[in-house]
C-alpha positions as CSV (number, residue, x, y, z in Angstrom):
1,M,27.3,34.8,-52.4
2,I,25.8,34.8,-55.9
3,F,28.3,32.1,-57.0
4,L,27.2,29.8,-54.1
5,A,23.5,30.5,-55.0
6,F,24.3,29.6,-58.6
7,A,26.1,26.4,-57.6
8,A,23.2,25.4,-55.3
9,S,20.6,26.1,-58.1
10,L,22.3,23.5,-60.3
11,I,22.0,20.7,-57.8
12,P,18.3,19.7,-58.7
13,A,19.1,19.6,-62.4
14,L,22.3,17.6,-61.8
15,A,20.4,15.2,-59.6
16,V,17.7,14.7,-62.3
17,Y,20.4,14.1,-64.9
18,L,22.2,11.5,-62.8
19,I,19.0,9.7,-61.9
20,F,17.9,9.6,-65.5
21,R,21.3,8.5,-66.7
22,K,21.3,5.5,-64.4
23,R,17.6,4.6,-65.0
24,Q,18.3,1.8,-67.5
25,P,21.9,0.7,-67.4
26,E,21.1,-2.4,-69.5
27,K,19.6,-0.5,-72.4
28,E,22.1,0.0,-75.2
29,G,22.4,3.6,-76.4
30,Y,20.1,5.0,-73.6
31,A,22.9,6.7,-71.5
32,A,24.3,8.3,-74.7
33,D,20.9,9.7,-75.6
34,I,20.5,11.1,-72.1
35,K,23.9,12.9,-72.4
36,T,23.0,14.1,-75.9
37,S,19.7,15.5,-74.6
38,L,21.4,17.6,-72.0
39,I,24.0,18.8,-74.5
40,N,21.4,19.7,-77.0
41,G,19.6,21.7,-74.4
42,I,22.8,23.7,-73.8
43,K,23.3,24.1,-77.6
44,S,19.8,25.4,-78.0
45,T,20.7,28.6,-76.1
46,F,23.2,29.3,-78.9
47,L,20.8,28.3,-81.6
48,L,18.3,30.8,-80.1
49,L,20.6,33.8,-80.5
50,P,20.3,34.5,-84.2
51,F,16.5,34.2,-84.1
52,A,16.3,36.5,-81.0
53,L,18.5,39.0,-82.8
54,A,16.3,38.8,-85.9
55,F,13.2,39.4,-83.8
56,H,14.9,42.3,-82.0
57,I,15.8,43.9,-85.4
58,I,12.2,43.5,-86.6
59,G,10.9,45.0,-83.4
60,T,13.2,48.0,-83.9
61,L,12.1,48.4,-87.5
62,I,8.4,48.4,-86.6
63,K,9.2,50.6,-83.6
64,I,7.7,48.2,-81.1
65,N,8.9,50.3,-78.2
66,D,6.5,53.1,-79.3
67,V,3.3,50.9,-79.3
68,N,1.0,50.1,-76.4
69,I,2.7,48.5,-73.4
70,W,0.4,45.5,-73.5
71,I,1.3,44.8,-77.2
72,R,5.0,45.6,-76.7
73,Q,5.3,43.1,-73.9
74,L,3.3,40.5,-75.8
75,Y,5.9,40.7,-78.6
76,K,8.9,40.6,-76.2
77,D,7.8,38.2,-73.6
78,V,5.4,35.9,-75.4
79,F,6.9,35.7,-78.9
80,M,10.6,36.6,-78.4
81,A,10.8,34.6,-75.2
82,G,8.1,32.0,-74.9
83,F,7.6,31.1,-78.6
84,L,11.2,31.2,-79.7
85,E,12.6,29.4,-76.8
86,E,10.0,26.6,-76.9
87,A,10.4,26.3,-80.7
88,V,14.2,25.9,-80.4
89,K,14.0,23.4,-77.6
90,M,11.4,21.4,-79.6
91,V,13.8,21.3,-82.6
92,M,16.7,20.1,-80.4
93,F,14.5,17.5,-78.6
94,R,13.3,16.1,-81.9
95,K,16.9,16.0,-83.1
96,V,17.7,13.6,-80.2
97,L,14.9,11.2,-81.3
98,K,16.0,11.4,-84.9
99,K,19.6,10.6,-84.2
100,S,18.9,8.1,-81.5
101,S,20.1,4.5,-81.8
102,C,18.2,3.4,-78.8
103,E,14.8,1.7,-78.5
104,Y,13.1,4.6,-76.8
105,S,9.8,4.4,-74.9
106,W,7.2,6.9,-73.6
107,L,9.3,7.2,-70.4
108,D,12.5,7.6,-72.4
109,V,11.1,10.3,-74.7
110,T,9.8,12.3,-71.7
111,A,13.2,12.0,-70.0
112,Y,15.0,13.3,-73.1
113,A,12.7,16.3,-73.3
114,V,13.2,17.1,-69.6
115,L,17.0,17.1,-70.0
116,V,16.8,19.3,-73.1
117,G,15.0,21.8,-70.9
118,L,17.4,21.5,-68.0
119,G,20.4,21.9,-70.4
120,F,18.8,25.1,-71.7
121,E,18.1,26.3,-68.1
122,T,21.6,25.6,-66.9
123,L,23.3,27.9,-69.4
124,E,20.5,30.5,-69.0
125,A,21.1,30.4,-65.2
126,I,24.6,31.9,-65.7
127,V,23.1,35.0,-67.3
128,Y,20.4,35.3,-64.5
129,A,23.1,34.9,-61.9
130,F,24.4,38.4,-62.8
131,M,20.9,39.9,-63.2
132,T,19.0,38.8,-60.1
133,N,19.6,38.2,-56.4
134,P,20.7,34.9,-54.9
135,A,17.2,34.0,-53.6
136,Q,15.7,34.2,-57.2
137,V,18.6,32.2,-58.5
138,I,17.9,29.4,-56.0
139,V,14.1,29.5,-56.7
140,R,14.8,29.1,-60.4
141,G,16.9,26.1,-59.7
142,I,14.4,24.4,-57.4
143,T,11.4,25.0,-59.6
144,M,13.2,23.9,-62.8
145,M,10.8,25.9,-65.0
146,H,12.4,24.9,-68.3
147,G,12.7,21.3,-67.3
148,M,9.0,21.3,-66.4
149,F,8.0,23.0,-69.7
150,Q,9.8,20.2,-71.4
151,F,8.3,17.6,-69.1
152,I,4.9,18.6,-70.6
153,M,6.4,18.7,-74.1
154,G,7.9,15.2,-73.8
155,Y,4.9,13.6,-72.2
156,F,2.5,14.7,-74.9
157,Y,4.9,14.1,-77.7
158,A,5.4,10.6,-76.5
159,K,1.6,10.2,-76.1
160,G,1.3,11.3,-79.7
161,L,3.7,8.6,-80.8
162,Y,1.9,6.0,-78.8
163,T,-1.7,6.9,-79.7
164,K,-1.0,8.0,-83.2
165,K,-3.1,11.1,-82.7
166,K,-1.7,14.3,-84.1
167,I,-3.5,16.5,-81.5
168,Y,-1.0,15.4,-78.9
169,F,1.9,16.6,-81.1
170,V,0.2,20.0,-81.2
171,L,-0.4,20.0,-77.5
172,S,3.3,19.1,-76.9
173,F,4.3,22.5,-78.2
174,M,1.3,24.7,-77.4
175,L,1.0,23.9,-73.7
176,P,4.6,24.7,-72.8
177,F,4.5,27.7,-75.1
178,L,1.4,29.1,-73.4
179,Y,2.7,28.3,-69.9
180,H,6.1,29.9,-70.6
181,G,4.6,32.9,-72.4
182,T,2.1,33.6,-69.7
183,Y,4.7,33.3,-67.0
184,D,7.1,35.8,-68.7
185,Y,4.4,38.2,-69.7
186,M,2.9,38.5,-66.2
187,L,6.4,38.7,-64.7
188,A,7.4,41.8,-66.7
189,E,8.6,44.7,-64.5
190,E,6.5,47.1,-66.7
191,F,3.3,45.6,-65.2
192,S,4.4,45.8,-61.5
193,G,2.3,48.9,-60.9
194,Y,-0.9,47.5,-62.4
195,G,-2.1,45.4,-59.5
196,D,-1.3,42.3,-57.5
197,I,-2.5,40.0,-60.2
198,F,0.8,40.5,-62.0
199,A,2.6,39.1,-59.0
200,F,0.1,36.4,-58.1
201,V,0.1,34.7,-61.5
202,P,3.9,34.2,-61.9
203,V,4.1,33.0,-58.3
204,T,1.3,30.6,-58.9
205,L,2.9,29.3,-62.1
206,A,6.2,28.9,-60.3
207,L,4.5,26.8,-57.6
208,L,2.8,24.8,-60.3
209,S,6.3,24.1,-61.7
210,L,7.4,22.9,-58.3
211,I,4.3,20.6,-58.1
212,L,5.2,19.3,-61.6
213,V,8.6,18.2,-60.3
214,F,6.8,15.8,-57.9
215,V,4.4,14.8,-60.6
216,M,7.4,14.0,-62.8
217,I,9.0,11.9,-60.1
218,R,5.7,10.0,-59.5
219,F,5.2,9.5,-63.2
220,F,8.6,7.8,-63.6
221,R,8.3,5.7,-60.4
222,K,4.7,4.6,-60.9
223,N,5.1,3.7,-64.6
224,R,8.5,2.1,-64.7
225,D,7.0,-1.4,-65.1
226,V,3.8,-0.4,-66.9
227,E,3.9,-1.9,-70.4
228,K,2.5,1.0,-72.4
229,F,5.1,3.4,-71.0
230,N,7.9,1.0,-71.9
231,V,7.1,-0.4,-75.3
232,S,9.3,0.9,-78.2
233,L,8.0,4.0,-80.0
234,R,10.7,3.8,-82.7
235,P,9.6,3.6,-86.3
236,A,10.0,0.3,-88.2
237,I,12.9,1.9,-90.2
238,Q,15.3,4.3,-88.6
239,A,17.7,6.0,-91.0
240,A,20.0,7.4,-88.4
241,G,23.4,6.3,-89.3
242,D,23.5,5.3,-92.9
243,E,21.7,5.9,-96.1
244,T,20.0,2.5,-96.3
245,G,18.7,2.7,-92.7
246,T,18.7,0.2,-89.9
247,E,15.7,-2.1,-89.4
248,I,14.2,-1.9,-86.0
249,P,11.9,-4.7,-84.7
250,P,8.3,-3.2,-84.3
251,R,6.1,-3.6,-81.2
252,Q,4.2,-6.9,-81.1
253,N,1.1,-6.9,-83.3
254,E,2.1,-3.4,-84.6
255,D,1.4,-2.4,-88.2
256,V,4.8,-1.1,-89.2
257,T,3.3,1.0,-92.0
258,D,1.1,2.9,-89.6
259,N,3.4,4.8,-87.3
260,P,2.9,8.6,-86.9
261,Y,6.6,9.2,-86.2
262,T,7.4,8.2,-89.8
263,E,5.5,11.3,-90.8
264,Q,7.4,13.3,-88.2
265,N,10.7,12.2,-89.8
266,E,9.5,13.2,-93.2
267,V,8.8,16.7,-92.0
268,Q,12.3,16.9,-90.5
């Protein structure tokens, strides 16, 4: 039964992947980036392990299990889960952009981020399949929580590239982190006896994730022909395959020296 539930939970993520993959068959390099995004999401679960182990060791050394329950769960659920997972997924998402050979747009960047989240969620679902009941496994698959965390991340990151305002890069990490951290914190079994609020908030956030699925669908359908969501967000020079770099034509009337993503690449 649990195997069937796990298989059913993968259907929404698989459908999103196939839809995104076939979105722009004429765009060179796009399908490869879509595949890379999903694979990077899967890889991110392995990248997370050494950091999670380090945080676990630190928690043991500072005797985190002996402190107040509110602080203990804050450390475990908000920082060990929410912060670490979103940070790792952000790294793998940015890696897709850095290595891309495709003329990616606002819509493309958002799609890449969503698939990084779904790749992470697919492998994580295997673990949860042995820890929870079939109903919870199916709910996780339908709500696509990690995919929706990354929908928020990708949307605001792309908005930062388009508007050249750094605040959107900050929001692209902070909003998914706070959403994820709050969900895990309020869902902790240790708080089950403290009132209905600790059941109400996670259920509300799960429903919000389901709503975001429809928001995401509407976003891609409504804006598929809107210019600002389809213009290239690539920097003028992309050094993704050789030391000299490959020159990429900028957007019309764009000042090629004034692109915030150039700064992002320098950070990387």
